[in-house]
C-alpha positions in Angstrom: 44.2 -58.1 33.6 41.6 -57.6 36.3 39.6 -54.7 37.7 41.2 -52.9 40.7 39.9 -50.3 43.1 36.2 -51.0 42.3 33.7 -48.6 43.7 30.0 -48.2 43.5 27.8 -45.3 44.5 24.1 -44.4 44.1 23.0 -41.0 43.1 20.0 -39.2 41.6 20.3 -37.6 38.2 17.4 -35.7 36.5 15.0 -37.2 39.1 16.1 -40.8 38.4 18.1 -43.2 40.6 21.4 -44.1 39.0 24.1 -46.5 40.0 27.7 -45.4 39.2 30.4 -48.1 39.1 34.0 -47.2 38.6 37.2 -49.3 38.5 40.8 -49.2 37.1 42.1 -51.5 34.4 45.9 -50.9 34.1 46.4 -47.2 33.9 42.9 -46.3 32.6 39.8 -45.7 34.7 36.4 -47.0 33.5 33.0 -46.0 34.7 29.5 -47.3 34.0 26.2 -45.6 34.8 23.0 -47.7 34.9 19.5 -47.0 36.0 18.9 -48.9 39.3 15.5 -50.7 38.7 16.2 -52.8 35.6 20.0 -52.2 35.7 20.3 -51.3 32.1 23.5 -49.5 31.2 23.0 -45.9 30.3 26.7 -45.2 29.3 30.2 -46.4 29.7 33.2 -44.0 29.8 36.9 -44.0 30.3 39.4 -41.4 31.7 42.8 -40.8 33.0 41.5 -40.5 36.6 38.4 -41.8 38.5 37.0 -38.3 38.7 37.3 -37.7 35.0 35.6 -41.0 34.1 32.8 -40.5 36.6 32.2 -36.9 35.5 31.9 -38.0 31.9 29.5 -40.8 32.8 27.4 -38.4 35.0 27.2 -35.8 32.2 26.1 -38.3 29.6 23.7 -40.2 31.8 22.1 -36.9 32.8 21.7 -35.9 29.1 19.9 -39.2 28.4 17.7 -39.1 31.5 16.5 -35.5 30.9 15.1 -36.7 27.5 13.1 -39.5 29.1 9.4 -38.9 29.5 7.5 -39.8 32.7 3.9 -40.9 32.5 1.6 -40.6 35.4 0.1 -43.9 36.5 
């Protein structure tokens, strides 16, 4: 089995740049949200549709990023 209909988009959540990757494996959609600079995964979600999987990832990533403190340099 291999990933089909792969798509990436960049957006901003809670003031942080986020890369959202989504693809289909069989009948299930998968989505991964990561912060752009180090590329660390924030969350991975699945759904019946691309929109559902992406919305779950956006919601969870936003929850995590809102809790992140910013320090002035």
